[in-house]
C-alpha positions in Angstrom: 2.4 -26.1 25.6 3.0 -22.9 27.7 1.2 -20.1 27.1 3.9 -18.5 25.4 4.3 -21.1 22.6 0.8 -21.1 22.6 -0.1 -17.5 21.6 3.0 -17.6 19.1 1.4 -20.2 17.5 -1.8 -18.5 17.2 -0.3 -15.4 15.3 1.8 -17.9 12.9 -1.8 -19.1 12.4 -3.1 -15.8 11.7 -0.8 -14.5 9.0 -1.1 -17.4 6.8 -1.6 -16.0 3.3 -0.3 -12.4 4.5 2.4 -10.7 2.8 4.8 -8.8 5.1 7.7 -6.2 4.9 10.1 -4.5 7.5 9.4 -1.4 9.0 12.0 1.3 9.8 12.0 0.2 13.7 12.3 -3.5 13.0 9.3 -4.6 13.2 7.1 -6.3 10.2 4.0 -5.0 8.7 1.5 -7.7 7.6 -1.2 -7.2 5.0 -3.8 -8.9 2.9 -2.3 -8.4 -0.7 -5.8 -8.8 -2.0 -7.4 -6.6 0.2 -4.4 -3.8 -0.4 -4.7 -3.9 -4.1 -8.6 -3.4 -3.8 -7.7 -0.3 -1.1 -5.0 1.2 -3.2 -7.4 0.4 -6.8 -10.4 2.4 -4.9 -8.0 4.9 -3.8 -6.2 5.9 -7.2 -9.4 5.9 -8.7 -10.6 8.5 -6.4 -7.4 10.1 -6.4 -7.4 10.1 -10.8 -10.7 11.7 -10.4 -9.5 14.7 -8.0 -10.9 13.6 -4.8 -8.3 12.1 -3.0 -9.7 10.9 0.8 -8.0 12.9 3.8 -5.6 9.8 4.5 -4.5 7.1 2.3 -5.1 3.6 3.4 -2.6 1.8 6.0 -0.7 0.0 3.4 0.5 2.8 1.6 1.1 4.9 4.9 2.8 2.0 6.3 4.9 2.1 2.6 6.6 5.4 3.7 7.6 3.4 6.7 9.1 0.6 5.5 12.8 -0.3 5.7 13.3 -0.8 1.9 10.7 1.3 0.2 11.6 -0.2 -3.6 11.2 -4.0 -1.9 8.0 -2.8 -0.6 6.5 -1.3 -3.3 7.6 -4.3 -5.6 6.1 -6.8 -3.7 2.5 -4.2 -3.9 2.5 -4.8 -7.3 0.3 -7.0 -9.0 1.2 -10.3 -10.6 0.7 -8.8 -14.1 1.4 -5.2 -13.8 0.6 -4.9 -17.4 -2.5 -5.1 -16.7 -2.9 -3.5 -13.6 -5.3 -1.1 -13.3 -3.8 1.4 -11.2 -0.5 2.1 -9.7 1.6 3.4 -6.9 3.7 5.4 -9.2 1.3 6.7 -11.1 -0.2 8.2 -7.9 2.7 9.6 -5.9 5.8 11.6 -6.4 8.4 8.6 -6.0 11.2 11.4 -5.3 9.2 12.6 -2.1 8.3 8.7 -1.2 12.1 7.6 -1.4 14.1 10.6 0.0 11.9 12.2 2.2 9.2 9.3 3.0 6.4 11.6 2.1 3.1 10.5 0.0 2.9 13.2 -2.0 0.0 13.0 -4.6 0.8 13.8 -8.3 -2.0 16.7 -8.9 -4.5 15.3 -11.2 -7.1 17.2 -13.3 -10.5 16.6 -12.3 -12.5 14.1 -14.7 -14.6 16.1 -17.3 -18.3 15.6 -16.7 -20.0 13.5 -19.5 -23.2 13.7 -17.8 -24.8 16.3 -20.9 
């Protein structure tokens, strides 16, 4: 077995269970669907509370670089979208994402302090 085929075999095995989408430059972005949903959930939770992170998770940043943004968004949806806790289209301006490839957060009112 040549070194090249051995490396390709390792790459294939390391990508099992991962999803991917094609980027504008023709390469593929591989991600773990479960971990990505967790990252999107935590990011979305903070954003909806009015505390957005300085940078979105990598899967969201790469979404803006996807060759087909709508298809990549479809892949990022959870299996049961009706009970999803957070959705990318609730967080970001979809027009800015699809036309200008920018992640523009939809402004959220800070959560009411109920500690009293």
